[in-house]
N, C-alpha and C positions, 0 to 999 in steps of 0.2 A: 838394727836389731830386729826389726819386724821380719825381714827376709830370713833370718836365722830360724824362725819358728814356723815357717810355711809348712814344713813337714809335720810339725806338731799339730797344726790345725787339721791337716788331712787325717792324721791318726785319730784325733779326738772325734772327728765327724764319723769315722768308721766304728770305733769302739763303743762310744756312748755310755761308758761306765768307768769307774775308778778302780774298783776291785772286782775280781771274778774268781770264785772258788771252783777249781777244775776237778778236784778229786783228792785222793790220798795215796801215798806210797809207803812201802816198807823200807825204813831207813836203818834198820838194825845192823845190817852188814857194813854200811858206810860208817856208822858210829864205831863199830868194832875195829875197822881198818884205820881209823884216825890215829891209833897208837903207833902206826908205822911212819907217821909224818913227824919229822924233826922240827923243833922250834924255829931253827934257822930257815927252814923251807918257806915259812910264811913271809919272808922278806924278799922272795925271788920275783915278786910281781909289783915292784915299787912304783912303776909308771902309773898304775891306776890310782895311786895314793897321793899324787901331786895335787896341791891346792888344799885349802882349809877344810872343805866339805868332807873329804874322805881321809884326811891326813893320819888319823890314828886307827883306821880300819885295816886290819891285816888280811891280806888276800892270798889265796893259793890258786894258781891257774891250772885248770884241768883241760880246757880247750879254749885257749885264748892267746893272742899275740898282739902287739901294738898295731900292726898293719891293718887289723880288722876295722879300726876306727875310721880309716880313710877309704874303706871299700865303698864304691858306688853300685857295684853289682855283687851281691852277696854270694859267696861260694863256700863250700865246706873247707875247713882247715884241719890240720893234724892235731892229734891229742898230745898233751904234755905227758911227761913220765908219770905224773901223779894219777893219770887215768888208770894205768895198770896197777900201780901200788894200792890204790883204793878199790880195785876190782869194780870200776865204775860201770862196766857193761851191765851189771844187774840193775843198777839204778836207771840207766839210759833206756833199757827195754821197757821198764814200767812207765817212764815219762813219755816215750814215743807213743805208746798205746793211748795215753790220756790226750796228748796233743793232737794226734790224728783224729780222735773222736770229736774234738772240739773245733779244730782248725783245718782238717783235711791233710793231704800229703804235704810233706816238706822235710826239713832236717833241722837238727839242733845245731845252732851256729856258734854260740859261746857258752862256756860253763866255767864258773869260778865259785870258790868258797870264800865267804866274807865273814871275818871274825871281828865283831864290834866290841870294844871295851866297855866295862861297866861305867855308869855315871857319865855317859857320853852321848851327844846328840849329833846326828847327821843333819846339817842345816837344810832348809827348804831349797830345792833346786829343780830344774827341768833338764832332762836329757835332750840331746839334739844330734842330728846327723843321720845319714841313711842307714848305717849299721845298727842304730838303736831305734829308729822309727819304723823300719820295715819288719820288725820282729815283734813277737809277743813275749814280753819280759815277765818271767815267773820267779817267784820266791818260794823256797821250801825251807821252813825252819828245821834245823838239825838239833840245835841246843838253844833253848830260849828260857825266858822267865816271865812271870806275870806282869813285870814292870816294863816290858818292851811294847811300844806302841808305834804302829806304822801309820803315817798320814798321807793321803793323796787328796789334793784340793781341800774340800771341806768335809771329808770322811776320814774315819780312823778305824783301825783294825788291830786286834791282838791275836796273831796267828799261833797255831799249835803245831808241835813237831809232827812232821810227815805230811802236813797239808800242802797242797800245791795251789798257789794263788797267783793269778796274773795281776800285775799292777799296771795302771796306765802311766807309764813313765813320760808321756808327753805332757802330763799335767804337773804342776808343782808338787813335790813330794818330800817327805822328811821322815826321820826315824829317831825316836827317843828311847834310850836304854837307861832307865832310872834305877835299875836293879844293881846288885853288888856282884853279879856274875857276867861273864862274857856271853854274847849272843852270836851264834853261828848260823848263817843262812847259806843255802845253796842257791845261787842265782843262775838261771838258765834261760837262754834266748832261743825261741823257736821261729824259724823262717818258713812260712807257708808258701807254696808255689802259687796259690790263688788267694783271693780275698784281700787281706791287709796289705801284703807286699805289692800286689798288683794295683790296688787302689792308690797307694802312695806314689808308686812309680809312674802311673799314668797321669795322675792329676798334677804332679810336679812339672811335667813337660809343658803345661799351659803357661808357665811363668818364665 
């Protein structure tokens, strides 16, 4: 079990924080385009929902495929059809500007929308693997309510729509939606050419 979290230790040593507010984006166009998504589309990414932790969270892949989870060298992947349906280029350009300011040059590796049901908790867990430890994982609330709380280690946060937050997914984290409404987050992973990805890749060779 210890070897599984070697990458987590490297990421924790580099980040040294649980939450980081990066900025804010205009999400109005994305909200308006959600009407183009059919209810059945939310079941097209069921692989991410295996296991009890995310079993009731409905996801929509914008830039995601199962193969990314086994990547040891992260490369850019193709967009899903929902990228164009949602006119996601407007959102990506805003995000890239923010990410490059904070992390330097790189690319957006994974993009999903995650819809969490009311009165549901995502249990405490840690992410693992190269595809999740070499990236900066960010959450952008699209639709939320005052009863949604995000926990990372011993800190908690109640995010507001349009805010871009990095969470340290190498730490134990959980989410509670104690409200009566669904919570919709945009989850985006940014891969920097230097810094975090370089640190994790170099240090892991020592083992």
